[in-house]
N, C-alpha and C positions, 0 to 999 in steps of 0.2 A: 503493499499499499503505500504510495506516496502524494504530495501535497496537492498535484495536480487530479488524484481521484475523486479526493476531499472537493476541493475545486469545484469541479465539474458536478458532481454530484449534489452538491448544493443548489447551485445554478439552475438545475434540472428540477429538482424539487419546489425550489424559490418559483419558478415561472411555470412549470407545468407542462412545458413543451421542450422538448429539444431544439426545434429550431429556434425557441424563444432563447432557451439557455446558451446557446451560440452565436448569437446576436448581442445579449450582452456581456460575452467574455471573448467575443470579434475572435473566434475560430472557426470550424467547420464543423457542420454536425456530425460529421463521420466520427471525428475528435470526442466528442461528449457522448456517442454513444459508443464508442469502443470503451471508452473508460470507464462510462457507467458498467457496460457489459465485463471487464476486469476486475473493478470492486465488486459485483457481485459473486464472480467466480472465489476473490477472496476471502467474502466473508461467508459464503456455501449461503447464501441467502435471497431472496427475490426481493428488490428493495422497490421496484416497480412492477405494475400493470400496466401492459401496452395497451392503449385504446386507442379510437378514433380518432377523440378527442385530443389527448397527446397522453401524458406518463400520469398515471394516479399509483400516489405512494403508497406500500402497504405498512401493514403494521410493524413490521421489521425496518422497514426503509424510516419510518418516524420515529422508529428509537434511535435508528441510528442517526438522523440526524439531526437532533439534540446534540451528540458527540461531535459530530464534523463539526456544527456552528461553533462549539466550545474550542475546540483545535485550533478551528480557523480564526474566533476573536484574540485568543491569545495571543496566537504568532502573531498577527496585526497590530497587536497592543505593543507586545516586546519590540516590534520594529517601529512604530510610528507614536505611543504613547508618550511623549513628550511636551511640556507647558508651553503653549504657543508663544511667541515672542507678538503678543500684541498688547496694544493699548488698552484695547477695551475692558470698559469696569463699567460697574454697578448694578442695579438690582431688577430684576425682572420677577412680575408676579405671574406665575403659571398656573392654572387648574388646571385637571384632571377628572375623570369618572373613577369610580371603585374597580372597574373592570381592569381600565388602563393603568390605573397607579398600580394597579397588584400582580400586573402579570406582563406588564410592557415596559412602565416607565424607569424601574429604580436600575435597571443596568444604564441606561442614558444619560440619568442625572449623574451615577460615577462619572462615566467618560468625559461628560461637559464640563464637571468640576476639574478633572486634571487637566484637562485639554485648557480652560480657560478660569486658571483660578483668581482673576480678577471680578467672577461675573457670579453675583449670589442670586441662586432661583429662588423664590419662597412659593413653596407648594401648598395646595387648597383644594382639597377632595371636597366634589359638588356633584350633583347631578344634571344632567343635561339640561334640564328648563335653568337653574340657578345659574349653568355655565351662560346661556345665553344672553340674560341678565344682564351678569357682571361683566360682558364682554362689549354689551350694548351700550354700557353706561361708561365703559372706560375706567370700571374698579379692577380688571385683570387688563395683562398685555396679551395673553396667548393662552390658548386651550390644546391639550393633547386627548381628544375624543374617539368616539364612535360616530364617525363620519358619516353613517350613513342613517343617523339619529338626528342629525341637524335640521331645523324646523324653519328656522327666521330666517328671509331671503336676505337680510343685512348681513348675513354671517359667511363671509369667504372660508371654504375648507380645503385642504390638500389631501387627500388621502397617501398614507406611506407604506401602508402593508394593509393588504387583501388576506384574512384566515379564512381559507375554508371551513365549513358547518358539517359536522359527520354524526350518525349514529353513536351514541354510547353504548357499550351493552357489557356485563359479565364476562368473565372466563367462560368458554365453554357454552355458551347462548347457541340455541341454534343459527341465529340470524350469522353468526360470528365465522360460519363457512359460507355464506354468500358472498359473490363479489358486491352485490347491489341487493338492497332491501326495499320490497315494494313499500310506499307510504300506508298504502292503506293494509298492509299486514302488522306497521308498527303502530297505527293506529287501536289494532287489537290489545295492546301489549298496556301494562300499566305504566303510566308516564310520569315524569319527576320533570316538575316546569321550572325552571330558574327564572326568577320574576328580575333581580337586580339588570339596571342600566336596561331597561325596557325589554330584557330577554323575550317576556312573555308575549310583548305586543310585534316583537318581531318573528317571532316564530308563528304566531297566530297568521300571520302574513301569508305566509306561505301553504299553509295548514288549510286555510279559507280558498288560496288560489287554486287548491287542488282537490276541492270541494270534500276533504278529508277533516275528522276533529281526531286531535291526542284523547286519550282516555286518562285523563290526569290524576292522579294518585296523592300529590302534594306539591303544593305549591312552596318554595324558599328562595331566598334572597343569598343563601351560601353556598357559593361553590363546592367547597369541602363536602357540604352536606349531599350535594347532588352525586358527588364522585362516589364517595361511601354508600350512598342508598344502591345505584347503579353497581356497585363492585360486591353487593352484598345481595344482590339478584334479586333488588324489592323492586324494578323498574329500570325502563330503558329512558335515554333522554338523544336531543340531538343539539350539539353544544360547538364551538370553535375549534381548533386545532390549536389556537395560541393557549387557551387555557386547558390543554388536553393534559392529562400526565397518565401512565399506563398504571399507576398502581394507587391504592385508597390510601388515608392513614393507617388504617389497618394491616396493610400489604397486602390487601387483595388486589389481584389484575382486573383493569379494565382495558377492552378492545374497541377499536372504531371500525365500522362499515359504512362503507359507500351508499346513499340511496338512490331511487331509481327516476328520482326528479332532480332539475338542479336547483339547490338552495344557495340562496343566497350567500356571498361573505361578510362575514363579521371585520367591515376595513376600520382601521385604527388612521389618524392623521391630526395635522394643528389646524387650529381654528382660530380665526380673527375676525375683529370686525371692518367690516369693508371699507375700503379708500381711508382707514387709519395709517397714520405714519406711526413706525414700528421705531423703538428707541434701539440705539447701536447691542447693546446687549441683546434685547429682542431678536434684533436682526441677524445677530450672530449665533443664537439658537435654534432658529428658523432656518439658517444655512448648515449648520452642524445636521439636523435631521434630512435635510433636502439632500446632503451630501453621501447618508448612512444607507438612503433608500433609494433613492430616485435615480442615482446615479450608479454605473458598474461596480459594482462592492467588488469583485474579484476579479481582479488582470490576470491574464496567462503571463 
């Protein structure tokens, strides 16, 4: 296994297609395909299922993805993580929703603090409605949110990450053996409905659009409660890869399965008031996220 194996695998997993990975890496599609096949042979596991739509990551691939990202991030940090010779200093007021603050933001806050020691970020956890209000009244500079939830036309969003949503089932569940599970079959199962960050509202959009209704056994605002209930065979759920972990707090395994319908992704990104003028510290933070997610991340 070498560095390129990891780079090409991560790019394929993040883009979902060999062609997009090749474009992001500025290399040929055959180079990406060869690297992925070599990596699968080295690991002795199928990392992707090849479909007409692209490359669908397997459970083994998703587990390896976390390790591959960690390795690449540590290498990048070792090479590049030096305080920037920047004159920018000051305070930025940054808000985030529960899910973003718990599963996305901490790593980047640490990176920004090390790269730009002159910038102080004041963090505020808020729900989406409060964030919109605070942005529109200029009481906060910027927010990191689920961009697909933003409603105000006076707020500008910039999506950084699109996290696929999949069915979560306990290990050994009959659905775990299927490549895709029909939504009508999921509707027959006890369903654990997450409510935090308007998750239930987002879920019901695609349930209703497909003329199906979940058999809700429990509603909870706790992702860990959902994880434990699914792992202990109390129900199933559909949630994003960003909050997925293969183990519950009790050490029981959770598996993910694709559905037969296209479920909207959970989109994470930046939100600012339209036509607002960002301060230099806020512009620096915005540039950090743009460079981290919207520029090619791993060059060959």
